ChimeraX commands (.cxc) that place a marker at each C-alpha (Angstrom):
marker #1 position 9.39,15.51,-8.97 radius 0.5
marker #1 position 7.80,12.12,-8.31 radius 0.5
marker #1 position 5.15,13.76,-6.13 radius 0.5
marker #1 position 4.32,16.18,-9.00 radius 0.5
marker #1 position 4.07,13.32,-11.49 radius 0.5
marker #1 position 1.89,11.34,-9.11 radius 0.5
marker #1 position -0.48,14.24,-8.65 radius 0.5
marker #1 position -0.74,14.73,-12.47 radius 0.5
marker #1 position -1.50,11.02,-12.93 radius 0.5
marker #1 position -4.34,11.27,-10.45 radius 0.5
marker #1 position -5.82,14.18,-12.32 radius 0.5
marker #1 position -5.51,12.44,-15.72 radius 0.5
marker #1 position -6.91,9.06,-14.64 radius 0.5
marker #1 position -10.52,8.44,-15.41 radius 0.5
marker #1 position -10.89,5.36,-13.24 radius 0.5
marker #1 position -13.51,4.74,-10.57 radius 0.5
marker #1 position -11.15,5.11,-7.68 radius 0.5
marker #1 position -11.21,8.42,-5.83 radius 0.5
marker #1 position -8.42,10.92,-5.32 radius 0.5
marker #1 position -7.58,11.51,-1.62 radius 0.5
marker #1 position -9.76,14.61,-1.53 radius 0.5
marker #1 position -12.65,12.98,-3.40 radius 0.5
marker #1 position -12.53,10.01,-1.06 radius 0.5
marker #1 position -12.77,12.19,2.02 radius 0.5
marker #1 position -15.76,14.04,0.57 radius 0.5
marker #1 position -17.63,11.07,-0.83 radius 0.5
marker #1 position -17.07,8.48,1.85 radius 0.5
marker #1 position -16.47,10.79,4.87 radius 0.5
marker #1 position -14.40,8.04,6.60 radius 0.5
marker #1 position -16.97,7.40,9.27 radius 0.5
marker #1 position -15.99,6.00,12.68 radius 0.5
marker #1 position -17.43,2.64,11.60 radius 0.5
marker #1 position -14.67,0.06,11.70 radius 0.5
marker #1 position -12.07,2.49,13.03 radius 0.5
marker #1 position -9.13,0.90,14.88 radius 0.5
marker #1 position -6.30,2.40,16.87 radius 0.5
marker #1 position -2.87,0.95,17.49 radius 0.5
marker #1 position 0.72,2.06,18.11 radius 0.5
marker #1 position 3.96,1.70,16.13 radius 0.5
marker #1 position 7.03,0.29,17.86 radius 0.5
marker #1 position 8.24,3.79,18.72 radius 0.5
marker #1 position 4.94,4.60,20.46 radius 0.5
marker #1 position 3.40,6.64,17.64 radius 0.5
marker #1 position -0.45,6.52,17.70 radius 0.5
marker #1 position -1.83,5.26,14.46 radius 0.5
marker #1 position -5.45,4.93,13.12 radius 0.5
marker #1 position -7.04,2.82,10.47 radius 0.5
marker #1 position -10.26,1.46,9.04 radius 0.5
marker #1 position -11.03,-2.28,9.19 radius 0.5
marker #1 position -13.45,-4.09,6.99 radius 0.5
marker #1 position -14.50,-7.79,6.95 radius 0.5
marker #1 position -13.39,-10.81,8.79 radius 0.5
marker #1 position -10.94,-13.44,7.54 radius 0.5
marker #1 position -7.75,-15.30,8.32 radius 0.5
marker #1 position -6.16,-13.49,5.43 radius 0.5
marker #1 position -5.64,-9.79,5.82 radius 0.5
marker #1 position -4.76,-7.20,3.21 radius 0.5
marker #1 position -3.01,-4.16,4.69 radius 0.5
marker #1 position -3.35,-1.10,2.52 radius 0.5
marker #1 position -0.76,1.72,2.66 radius 0.5
marker #1 position -1.68,5.02,1.03 radius 0.5
marker #1 position -0.02,7.51,-1.26 radius 0.5
marker #1 position 1.55,10.90,-0.52 radius 0.5
marker #1 position -1.21,13.25,0.37 radius 0.5
marker #1 position -3.65,10.39,0.81 radius 0.5
marker #1 position -4.94,8.41,3.73 radius 0.5
marker #1 position -7.13,5.48,4.73 radius 0.5
marker #1 position -10.08,7.25,3.00 radius 0.5
marker #1 position -8.38,6.80,-0.33 radius 0.5
marker #1 position -8.70,3.01,-0.04 radius 0.5
marker #1 position -12.26,2.85,1.35 radius 0.5
marker #1 position -14.11,1.72,-1.82 radius 0.5
marker #1 position -11.57,-0.93,-2.69 radius 0.5
marker #1 position -11.12,-2.05,0.93 radius 0.5
marker #1 position -14.87,-2.76,0.97 radius 0.5
marker #1 position -14.59,-4.69,-2.27 radius 0.5
marker #1 position -11.81,-6.88,-0.94 radius 0.5
marker #1 position -13.82,-7.46,2.31 radius 0.5
marker #1 position -16.75,-8.62,0.21 radius 0.5
marker #1 position -14.42,-11.06,-1.53 radius 0.5
marker #1 position -13.53,-12.60,1.84 radius 0.5
marker #1 position -10.54,-10.68,3.10 radius 0.5
marker #1 position -10.00,-8.72,6.27 radius 0.5
marker #1 position -8.84,-5.37,5.02 radius 0.5
marker #1 position -7.04,-2.78,7.07 radius 0.5
marker #1 position -6.40,0.63,5.48 radius 0.5
marker #1 position -4.38,2.92,7.82 radius 0.5
marker #1 position -3.16,6.46,8.02 radius 0.5
marker #1 position 0.63,6.90,8.14 radius 0.5
marker #1 position 2.01,9.09,10.90 radius 0.5
marker #1 position 1.29,12.70,10.02 radius 0.5
marker #1 position -1.82,11.78,8.06 radius 0.5
marker #1 position -5.48,11.57,8.83 radius 0.5
marker #1 position -6.24,10.49,12.41 radius 0.5
marker #1 position -2.69,9.27,13.11 radius 0.5
marker #1 position -0.25,11.15,15.33 radius 0.5
marker #1 position 2.08,13.75,13.75 radius 0.5
marker #1 position 5.79,13.24,14.55 radius 0.5
marker #1 position 8.73,15.57,13.92 radius 0.5
marker #1 position 12.45,15.13,13.27 radius 0.5
marker #1 position 13.67,11.66,12.31 radius 0.5
marker #1 position 10.48,10.07,13.72 radius 0.5
marker #1 position 8.35,11.51,10.90 radius 0.5
marker #1 position 10.14,9.23,8.34 radius 0.5
marker #1 position 9.55,5.88,10.10 radius 0.5
marker #1 position 6.80,4.86,7.70 radius 0.5
marker #1 position 7.93,1.21,7.40 radius 0.5
marker #1 position 7.42,1.01,11.19 radius 0.5
marker #1 position 3.82,2.04,10.68 radius 0.5
marker #1 position 3.34,-0.71,8.03 radius 0.5
marker #1 position 4.63,-3.42,10.39 radius 0.5
marker #1 position 2.43,-2.07,13.21 radius 0.5
marker #1 position -0.61,-2.37,10.88 radius 0.5
marker #1 position 0.40,-5.93,10.03 radius 0.5
marker #1 position 0.54,-6.81,13.74 radius 0.5
marker #1 position -2.81,-5.15,14.29 radius 0.5
marker #1 position -4.29,-7.28,11.50 radius 0.5
marker #1 position -3.10,-10.37,13.29 radius 0.5
marker #1 position -4.67,-9.15,16.48 radius 0.5
marker #1 position -7.94,-8.80,14.51 radius 0.5
marker #1 position -7.76,-12.58,13.62 radius 0.5
marker #1 position -5.58,-12.80,10.52 radius 0.5
marker #1 position -3.09,-15.66,10.25 radius 0.5
marker #1 position -1.87,-14.52,6.79 radius 0.5
marker #1 position -1.00,-10.93,5.89 radius 0.5
marker #1 position -0.43,-9.39,2.45 radius 0.5
marker #1 position 1.03,-5.89,2.31 radius 0.5
marker #1 position -0.14,-3.48,-0.46 radius 0.5
marker #1 position 1.20,-0.04,-0.90 radius 0.5
marker #1 position 0.49,2.72,-3.44 radius 0.5
marker #1 position 3.29,5.13,-4.54 radius 0.5
marker #1 position 4.88,6.33,-1.34 radius 0.5
marker #1 position 3.08,3.41,0.35 radius 0.5
marker #1 position 4.66,0.98,-2.09 radius 0.5
marker #1 position 8.11,2.11,-1.09 radius 0.5
marker #1 position 7.05,1.77,2.55 radius 0.5
marker #1 position 5.70,-1.80,2.29 radius 0.5
marker #1 position 8.81,-2.98,0.37 radius 0.5
marker #1 position 11.06,-1.41,2.94 radius 0.5
marker #1 position 9.06,-2.82,5.84 radius 0.5
marker #1 position 8.74,-6.42,4.64 radius 0.5
marker #1 position 12.26,-7.65,5.48 radius 0.5
marker #1 position 11.73,-6.43,9.10 radius 0.5
marker #1 position 8.26,-7.88,9.59 radius 0.5
marker #1 position 7.93,-10.24,12.55 radius 0.5
marker #1 position 6.23,-12.60,12.10 radius 0.5
marker #1 position 6.91,-12.53,8.40 radius 0.5
marker #1 position 4.18,-11.40,5.96 radius 0.5
marker #1 position 2.98,-13.70,3.16 radius 0.5
marker #1 position 3.32,-11.43,0.13 radius 0.5
marker #1 position 3.81,-7.79,-0.84 radius 0.5
marker #1 position 2.50,-5.57,-3.67 radius 0.5
marker #1 position 3.85,-2.21,-4.88 radius 0.5
marker #1 position 1.59,-0.06,-7.03 radius 0.5
marker #1 position 3.71,2.61,-8.64 radius 0.5
marker #1 position 6.17,2.59,-5.76 radius 0.5
marker #1 position 9.41,4.64,-6.27 radius 0.5
marker #1 position 12.73,3.01,-5.55 radius 0.5
marker #1 position 13.37,5.59,-2.85 radius 0.5
marker #1 position 11.22,8.07,-1.00 radius 0.5
marker #1 position 12.31,10.34,1.85 radius 0.5
marker #1 position 14.60,8.22,3.99 radius 0.5
marker #1 position 13.22,4.96,2.64 radius 0.5
marker #1 position 15.26,2.89,0.19 radius 0.5
marker #1 position 13.24,0.15,-1.47 radius 0.5
marker #1 position 16.01,-0.71,-3.82 radius 0.5
marker #1 position 18.20,-1.66,-0.88 radius 0.5
marker #1 position 15.36,-3.69,0.67 radius 0.5
marker #1 position 14.48,-5.60,-2.54 radius 0.5
marker #1 position 17.36,-8.13,-2.35 radius 0.5
marker #1 position 16.23,-8.96,1.16 radius 0.5
marker #1 position 12.68,-9.85,0.21 radius 0.5
marker #1 position 11.93,-13.55,0.72 radius 0.5
marker #1 position 8.16,-13.58,-0.02 radius 0.5
marker #1 position 6.25,-13.27,-3.33 radius 0.5
marker #1 position 6.26,-9.80,-4.79 radius 0.5
marker #1 position 4.07,-8.06,-7.42 radius 0.5
marker #1 position 5.18,-4.79,-9.00 radius 0.5
marker #1 position 2.55,-2.85,-10.98 radius 0.5
marker #1 position 3.02,0.44,-12.82 radius 0.5
marker #1 position 1.45,2.36,-15.66 radius 0.5
marker #1 position 3.53,2.51,-18.88 radius 0.5
marker #1 position 2.81,6.28,-19.21 radius 0.5
marker #1 position 3.67,7.01,-15.56 radius 0.5
marker #1 position 6.94,8.86,-16.39 radius 0.5
marker #1 position 9.95,7.89,-14.23 radius 0.5
marker #1 position 8.02,5.48,-12.09 radius 0.5
marker #1 position 8.45,2.86,-14.88 radius 0.5
marker #1 position 12.26,2.74,-14.61 radius 0.5
marker #1 position 11.94,2.51,-10.86 radius 0.5
marker #1 position 9.64,-0.48,-11.20 radius 0.5
marker #1 position 12.20,-2.21,-13.43 radius 0.5
marker #1 position 14.97,-1.34,-10.96 radius 0.5
marker #1 position 13.08,-2.83,-8.08 radius 0.5
marker #1 position 12.13,-5.95,-9.98 radius 0.5
marker #1 position 15.73,-6.49,-11.10 radius 0.5
marker #1 position 16.99,-6.03,-7.51 radius 0.5
marker #1 position 14.50,-8.61,-6.19 radius 0.5
marker #1 position 16.18,-12.00,-6.03 radius 0.5
marker #1 position 13.27,-14.11,-4.77 radius 0.5
marker #1 position 12.01,-16.26,-7.69 radius 0.5
marker #1 position 8.31,-15.58,-7.16 radius 0.5
marker #1 position 8.28,-12.05,-8.46 radius 0.5
marker #1 position 6.13,-10.38,-11.15 radius 0.5
marker #1 position 6.35,-7.08,-12.99 radius 0.5
marker #1 position 3.16,-5.78,-14.67 radius 0.5
marker #1 position 3.57,-2.65,-16.79 radius 0.5
marker #1 position 0.01,-1.63,-17.73 radius 0.5
marker #1 position -1.00,0.55,-20.69 radius 0.5
marker #1 position -2.13,3.56,-18.70 radius 0.5
marker #1 position -1.05,6.81,-17.10 radius 0.5
marker #1 position -2.92,5.89,-13.86 radius 0.5
marker #1 position -0.80,5.98,-10.74 radius 0.5
marker #1 position -0.94,4.13,-7.39 radius 0.5
marker #1 position -4.40,3.26,-6.16 radius 0.5
marker #1 position -5.95,4.30,-9.42 radius 0.5
marker #1 position -4.23,1.53,-11.29 radius 0.5
marker #1 position -6.87,-0.75,-9.79 radius 0.5
marker #1 position -9.61,1.19,-11.49 radius 0.5
marker #1 position -8.93,-0.81,-14.68 radius 0.5
marker #1 position -10.77,-4.19,-14.63 radius 0.5
marker #1 position -7.98,-6.11,-16.31 radius 0.5
marker #1 position -5.31,-4.75,-13.98 radius 0.5
marker #1 position -7.58,-5.30,-11.01 radius 0.5
marker #1 position -8.07,-8.94,-12.10 radius 0.5
marker #1 position -4.27,-9.57,-12.15 radius 0.5
marker #1 position -3.92,-7.95,-8.72 radius 0.5
marker #1 position -6.76,-10.03,-7.25 radius 0.5
marker #1 position -5.36,-13.24,-8.75 radius 0.5
marker #1 position -2.11,-12.48,-6.97 radius 0.5
marker #1 position -3.96,-12.01,-3.67 radius 0.5
marker #1 position -5.88,-15.25,-4.15 radius 0.5
marker #1 position -2.71,-17.20,-4.92 radius 0.5
marker #1 position -1.10,-16.09,-1.72 radius 0.5
marker #1 position -3.93,-15.91,0.79 radius 0.5
marker link #1:1,2 radius 0.2
marker link #1:2,3 radius 0.2
marker link #1:3,4 radius 0.2
marker link #1:4,5 radius 0.2
marker link #1:5,6 radius 0.2
marker link #1:6,7 radius 0.2
marker link #1:7,8 radius 0.2
marker link #1:8,9 radius 0.2
marker link #1:9,10 radius 0.2
marker link #1:10,11 radius 0.2
marker link #1:11,12 radius 0.2
marker link #1:12,13 radius 0.2
marker link #1:13,14 radius 0.2
marker link #1:14,15 radius 0.2
marker link #1:15,16 radius 0.2
marker link #1:16,17 radius 0.2
marker link #1:17,18 radius 0.2
marker link #1:18,19 radius 0.2
marker link #1:19,20 radius 0.2
marker link #1:20,21 radius 0.2
marker link #1:21,22 radius 0.2
marker link #1:22,23 radius 0.2
marker link #1:23,24 radius 0.2
marker link #1:24,25 radius 0.2
marker link #1:25,26 radius 0.2
marker link #1:26,27 radius 0.2
marker link #1:27,28 radius 0.2
marker link #1:28,29 radius 0.2
marker link #1:29,30 radius 0.2
marker link #1:30,31 radius 0.2
marker link #1:31,32 radius 0.2
marker link #1:32,33 radius 0.2
marker link #1:33,34 radius 0.2
marker link #1:34,35 radius 0.2
marker link #1:35,36 radius 0.2
marker link #1:36,37 radius 0.2
marker link #1:37,38 radius 0.2
marker link #1:38,39 radius 0.2
marker link #1:39,40 radius 0.2
marker link #1:40,41 radius 0.2
marker link #1:41,42 radius 0.2
marker link #1:42,43 radius 0.2
marker link #1:43,44 radius 0.2
marker link #1:44,45 radius 0.2
marker link #1:45,46 radius 0.2
marker link #1:46,47 radius 0.2
marker link #1:47,48 radius 0.2
marker link #1:48,49 radius 0.2
marker link #1:49,50 radius 0.2
marker link #1:50,51 radius 0.2
marker link #1:51,52 radius 0.2
marker link #1:52,53 radius 0.2
marker link #1:53,54 radius 0.2
marker link #1:54,55 radius 0.2
marker link #1:55,56 radius 0.2
marker link #1:56,57 radius 0.2
marker link #1:57,58 radius 0.2
marker link #1:58,59 radius 0.2
marker link #1:59,60 radius 0.2
marker link #1:60,61 radius 0.2
marker link #1:61,62 radius 0.2
marker link #1:62,63 radius 0.2
marker link #1:63,64 radius 0.2
marker link #1:64,65 radius 0.2
marker link #1:65,66 radius 0.2
marker link #1:66,67 radius 0.2
marker link #1:67,68 radius 0.2
marker link #1:68,69 radius 0.2
marker link #1:69,70 radius 0.2
marker link #1:70,71 radius 0.2
marker link #1:71,72 radius 0.2
marker link #1:72,73 radius 0.2
marker link #1:73,74 radius 0.2
marker link #1:74,75 radius 0.2
marker link #1:75,76 radius 0.2
marker link #1:76,77 radius 0.2
marker link #1:77,78 radius 0.2
marker link #1:78,79 radius 0.2
marker link #1:79,80 radius 0.2
marker link #1:80,81 radius 0.2
marker link #1:81,82 radius 0.2
marker link #1:82,83 radius 0.2
marker link #1:83,84 radius 0.2
marker link #1:84,85 radius 0.2
marker link #1:85,86 radius 0.2
marker link #1:86,87 radius 0.2
marker link #1:87,88 radius 0.2
marker link #1:88,89 radius 0.2
marker link #1:89,90 radius 0.2
marker link #1:90,91 radius 0.2
marker link #1:91,92 radius 0.2
marker link #1:92,93 radius 0.2
marker link #1:93,94 radius 0.2
marker link #1:94,95 radius 0.2
marker link #1:95,96 radius 0.2
marker link #1:96,97 radius 0.2
marker link #1:97,98 radius 0.2
marker link #1:98,99 radius 0.2
marker link #1:99,100 radius 0.2
marker link #1:100,101 radius 0.2
marker link #1:101,102 radius 0.2
marker link #1:102,103 radius 0.2
marker link #1:103,104 radius 0.2
marker link #1:104,105 radius 0.2
marker link #1:105,106 radius 0.2
marker link #1:106,107 radius 0.2
marker link #1:107,108 radius 0.2
marker link #1:108,109 radius 0.2
marker link #1:109,110 radius 0.2
marker link #1:110,111 radius 0.2
marker link #1:111,112 radius 0.2
marker link #1:112,113 radius 0.2
marker link #1:113,114 radius 0.2
marker link #1:114,115 radius 0.2
marker link #1:115,116 radius 0.2
marker link #1:116,117 radius 0.2
marker link #1:117,118 radius 0.2
marker link #1:118,119 radius 0.2
marker link #1:119,120 radius 0.2
marker link #1:120,121 radius 0.2
marker link #1:121,122 radius 0.2
marker link #1:122,123 radius 0.2
marker link #1:123,124 radius 0.2
marker link #1:124,125 radius 0.2
marker link #1:125,126 radius 0.2
marker link #1:126,127 radius 0.2
marker link #1:127,128 radius 0.2
marker link #1:128,129 radius 0.2
marker link #1:129,130 radius 0.2
marker link #1:130,131 radius 0.2
marker link #1:131,132 radius 0.2
marker link #1:132,133 radius 0.2
marker link #1:133,134 radius 0.2
marker link #1:134,135 radius 0.2
marker link #1:135,136 radius 0.2
marker link #1:136,137 radius 0.2
marker link #1:137,138 radius 0.2
marker link #1:138,139 radius 0.2
marker link #1:139,140 radius 0.2
marker link #1:140,141 radius 0.2
marker link #1:141,142 radius 0.2
marker link #1:142,143 radius 0.2
marker link #1:143,144 radius 0.2
marker link #1:144,145 radius 0.2
marker link #1:145,146 radius 0.2
marker link #1:146,147 radius 0.2
marker link #1:147,148 radius 0.2
marker link #1:148,149 radius 0.2
marker link #1:149,150 radius 0.2
marker link #1:150,151 radius 0.2
marker link #1:151,152 radius 0.2
marker link #1:152,153 radius 0.2
marker link #1:153,154 radius 0.2
marker link #1:154,155 radius 0.2
marker link #1:155,156 radius 0.2
marker link #1:156,157 radius 0.2
marker link #1:157,158 radius 0.2
marker link #1:158,159 radius 0.2
marker link #1:159,160 radius 0.2
marker link #1:160,161 radius 0.2
marker link #1:161,162 radius 0.2
marker link #1:162,163 radius 0.2
marker link #1:163,164 radius 0.2
marker link #1:164,165 radius 0.2
marker link #1:165,166 radius 0.2
marker link #1:166,167 radius 0.2
marker link #1:167,168 radius 0.2
marker link #1:168,169 radius 0.2
marker link #1:169,170 radius 0.2
marker link #1:170,171 radius 0.2
marker link #1:171,172 radius 0.2
marker link #1:172,173 radius 0.2
marker link #1:173,174 radius 0.2
marker link #1:174,175 radius 0.2
marker link #1:175,176 radius 0.2
marker link #1:176,177 radius 0.2
marker link #1:177,178 radius 0.2
marker link #1:178,179 radius 0.2
marker link #1:179,180 radius 0.2
marker link #1:180,181 radius 0.2
marker link #1:181,182 radius 0.2
marker link #1:182,183 radius 0.2
marker link #1:183,184 radius 0.2
marker link #1:184,185 radius 0.2
marker link #1:185,186 radius 0.2
marker link #1:186,187 radius 0.2
marker link #1:187,188 radius 0.2
marker link #1:188,189 radius 0.2
marker link #1:189,190 radius 0.2
marker link #1:190,191 radius 0.2
marker link #1:191,192 radius 0.2
marker link #1:192,193 radius 0.2
marker link #1:193,194 radius 0.2
marker link #1:194,195 radius 0.2
marker link #1:195,196 radius 0.2
marker link #1:196,197 radius 0.2
marker link #1:197,198 radius 0.2
marker link #1:198,199 radius 0.2
marker link #1:199,200 radius 0.2
marker link #1:200,201 radius 0.2
marker link #1:201,202 radius 0.2
marker link #1:202,203 radius 0.2
marker link #1:203,204 radius 0.2
marker link #1:204,205 radius 0.2
marker link #1:205,206 radius 0.2
marker link #1:206,207 radius 0.2
marker link #1:207,208 radius 0.2
marker link #1:208,209 radius 0.2
marker link #1:209,210 radius 0.2
marker link #1:210,211 radius 0.2
marker link #1:211,212 radius 0.2
marker link #1:212,213 radius 0.2
marker link #1:213,214 radius 0.2
marker link #1:214,215 radius 0.2
marker link #1:215,216 radius 0.2
marker link #1:216,217 radius 0.2
marker link #1:217,218 radius 0.2
marker link #1:218,219 radius 0.2
marker link #1:219,220 radius 0.2
marker link #1:220,221 radius 0.2
marker link #1:221,222 radius 0.2
marker link #1:222,223 radius 0.2
marker link #1:223,224 radius 0.2
marker link #1:224,225 radius 0.2
marker link #1:225,226 radius 0.2
marker link #1:226,227 radius 0.2
marker link #1:227,228 radius 0.2
marker link #1:228,229 radius 0.2
marker link #1:229,230 radius 0.2
marker link #1:230,231 radius 0.2
marker link #1:231,232 radius 0.2
marker link #1:232,233 radius 0.2
marker link #1:233,234 radius 0.2
marker link #1:234,235 radius 0.2
view
């Protein structure tokens, strides 16, 4: 059901950010900036790196998306002085496909991307995930070594597949930003559930007046400004 709602939100949104298919067609995800690394279980992963900085923003995509979905915004953040790393989860884009229980280890991919960002020169890492990616970054954060500096969930459901962000939320010890569209159906209750389950004091819930979902939330200038202020405060 959440996947259907997310797809509907993407169709309805009139923001500047591309849907996964549009991104692949318009930006072609060239080999420029491509990086390759492995998750802890050996899964081969691929991503796109932009910019240089001691602060990295790791971007985790939506269901049906990929690194291409983040390309326009990854470039924007790089221009603002961040190292950005948008990666393909296992089974997506240029990353390796896994079967059985291994296909669900998306938080492991997030932490591998964070480690890769550090290898690329980052000393501070902020995790950002859209929809499915939001669940993944929240689930990954308590197990990140070294710890990340902050985490953002854009329309992330409380649970997805075998990931349980609601169970991970009480374990978060870093600043957290939850963002969701007020017209985004049952993702709104999930955002409230996750916010309430988060015990760290530095937590924020932003319910925006829109039906936009995931990455496309950032197509609105006011929403984007709040997001970028959070990044700047924790870089």
